[in-house]
C-alpha positions in Angstrom: 0.0 0.0 0.0 1.3 3.5 -0.9 1.6 5.7 2.2 1.1 9.4 2.8 3.3 11.1 5.5 1.9 14.5 6.3 4.0 17.0 8.3 2.5 20.3 9.5 3.4 23.0 11.9 3.3 26.7 12.4 5.7 28.6 10.2 9.2 28.4 11.8 8.6 25.2 13.8 11.1 23.3 11.7 8.9 21.0 9.5 10.7 21.9 6.3 14.1 21.0 7.8 12.7 17.7 9.1 11.1 16.8 5.8 14.3 17.6 3.9 16.3 15.3 6.3 13.8 12.5 5.8 14.0 12.8 2.0 17.7 12.4 2.2 17.5 9.4 4.5 14.5 7.4 3.2 14.7 6.3 -0.5 11.0 5.4 -0.8 9.9 8.9 0.0 9.1 11.5 -2.6 8.1 15.1 -1.8 4.7 16.4 -2.8 5.3 19.8 -4.3 2.4 22.1 -3.4 0.9 24.8 -5.5 0.7 28.4 -4.2 -0.1 31.9 -5.2 2.4 33.5 -2.7 5.4 35.4 -3.9 8.5 33.3 -4.7 11.3 33.6 -2.1 15.0 33.9 -3.2 16.4 30.5 -4.2 12.9 28.9 -4.7 12.4 27.0 -7.9 9.0 26.6 -9.7 8.1 23.0 -9.8 10.6 22.0 -7.1 9.9 24.3 -4.2 6.3 25.0 -5.2 4.2 25.3 -8.3 3.8 29.0 -8.4 0.4 30.1 -9.8 -1.4 33.3 -10.2 -4.6 33.7 -8.1 -6.6 33.5 -11.3 -5.0 30.3 -12.4 -5.3 28.7 -9.0 -9.0 29.6 -8.8 -9.5 28.0 -12.3 -7.9 24.8 -11.1 -10.2 24.8 -8.1 -13.2 25.1 -10.4 -11.9 22.2 -12.5 -11.5 20.0 -9.5 -7.7 19.7 -9.9 -6.9 19.7 -6.2 -6.8 17.0 -3.6 -7.0 19.8 -1.1 -6.6 23.6 -1.1 -6.9 26.5 1.3 -6.9 30.2 1.1 -4.4 30.6 3.9 -4.3 34.4 3.8 -6.3 36.8 1.7 -5.8 35.8 -1.9 -2.9 33.6 -0.9 -3.7 30.0 -1.8 -1.9 26.7 -1.2 -3.0 23.3 -2.4 -2.0 19.8 -3.5 -2.7 19.0 -7.1 -4.2 15.6 -7.9 -1.7 15.3 -10.7 1.2 15.5 -8.2 -0.1 12.6 -6.1 -0.8 10.5 -9.2 2.7 11.3 -10.6 4.4 10.2 -7.4 2.3 7.1 -6.9 2.9 6.1 -10.5 6.6 6.1 -9.6 5.9 3.7 -6.6 6.8 6.3 -4.0 5.4 7.0 -0.6 4.6 10.7 -0.5 5.7 13.2 2.2 3.9 16.5 2.6 5.0 19.7 4.1 1.6 21.6 4.4 -0.6 23.7 6.6 -2.9 22.3 9.3 -6.1 22.5 7.2 -4.4 20.8 4.2 -3.2 18.0 6.5 -6.7 17.5 7.9 -8.2 17.4 4.4 -5.7 14.8 3.1 -6.2 12.6 6.2 -9.9 12.8 5.6 -9.5 11.8 1.9 -7.0 9.0 2.6 -7.6 7.9 6.3 -6.0 4.5 6.0 -2.9 5.6 4.0 -2.0 8.7 6.0 0.0 9.5 9.0 -0.2 13.1 10.3 2.6 14.6 12.3 2.4 17.9 14.0 5.7 19.6 14.6 5.6 21.8 17.7 8.1 24.5 18.7 9.3 24.2 22.3 7.6 27.6 23.1 5.9 30.5 21.4 9.0 32.7 22.1 11.3 30.2 20.3 8.9 30.2 17.3 9.0 34.0 17.2 12.8 34.1 17.3 13.0 31.5 14.5 10.6 33.5 12.3 12.6 36.7 12.9 15.8 34.9 12.2 14.7 34.0 8.7 14.8 37.6 7.7 12.2 36.8 5.0 9.2 38.4 6.7 7.9 41.9 6.6 6.4 43.2 9.9 2.9 42.6 8.4 3.6 39.1 7.3 5.4 38.3 10.6 2.3 39.5 12.4 0.0 37.3 10.2 2.2 34.2 10.7 2.3 34.6 14.5 -1.5 35.0 14.6 -1.9 31.9 12.4 0.5 30.0 14.6 -1.6 30.6 17.6 -4.6 29.1 15.9 -2.6 26.2 14.5 -1.2 25.2 17.9 -4.8 24.6 18.9 -5.1 21.7 16.4 -2.2 19.7 17.6 -4.3 17.0 19.4 -6.1 16.2 16.1 -2.9 14.7 14.7 -1.6 11.2 14.9 1.7 12.2 16.4 3.1 15.4 18.0 6.8 16.0 17.6 8.4 18.7 19.7 11.3 20.3 17.9 13.4 21.3 20.9 16.7 19.7 19.9 17.2 19.3 16.1 19.4 16.2 16.1 17.0 14.4 18.5 13.9 15.5 16.6 15.4 14.3 13.3 16.1 10.8 14.8 12.6 10.6 16.3 11.0 11.7 13.0 13.0 9.0 11.1 11.9 6.3 13.4 8.2 7.4 13.3 8.2 7.5 9.5 10.1 4.2 9.0 7.8 2.4 11.4 4.8 3.7 9.5 6.0 2.9 6.0 7.6 -0.3 7.3 11.1 0.5 6.0 14.3 -0.4 8.0 
């Protein structure tokens, strides 16, 4: 059976670092590239980091039923998982790993309850999360405020996930994540 491993967390909790590590360590995993309408950051590549779409194109794909899940995370800023992405990876006999927001994770789990493992990455504290976001130096004061407000809401969902992983020590967190995922997909 093909598996779906879904990582979610507030921005800055470390989920992308964890997912990148797992992709290097577990050969049967492939990354699900999400579609988004947000601005591309430096060093991001269309089709590898995200599929970058205009809001109009994204809305057209919604109307056509092209998404497994999608969400308007911020005003006119959409994120979603294209059905074609899941089909492409499964056709290559890969287990799929996701790095998505809370709502997207819940939607995928609902669509694929038996194939999915949801993992909520939690920062050790709200203060640590704020320092991590500020340390990125990619946020405007307005976007930082939005991300902090959203993080407060997302932390309220943690108990709805199969596993909670507190990212307090990165090396330890990476080892725990590896064990959780290998146990789920039955890979040694």
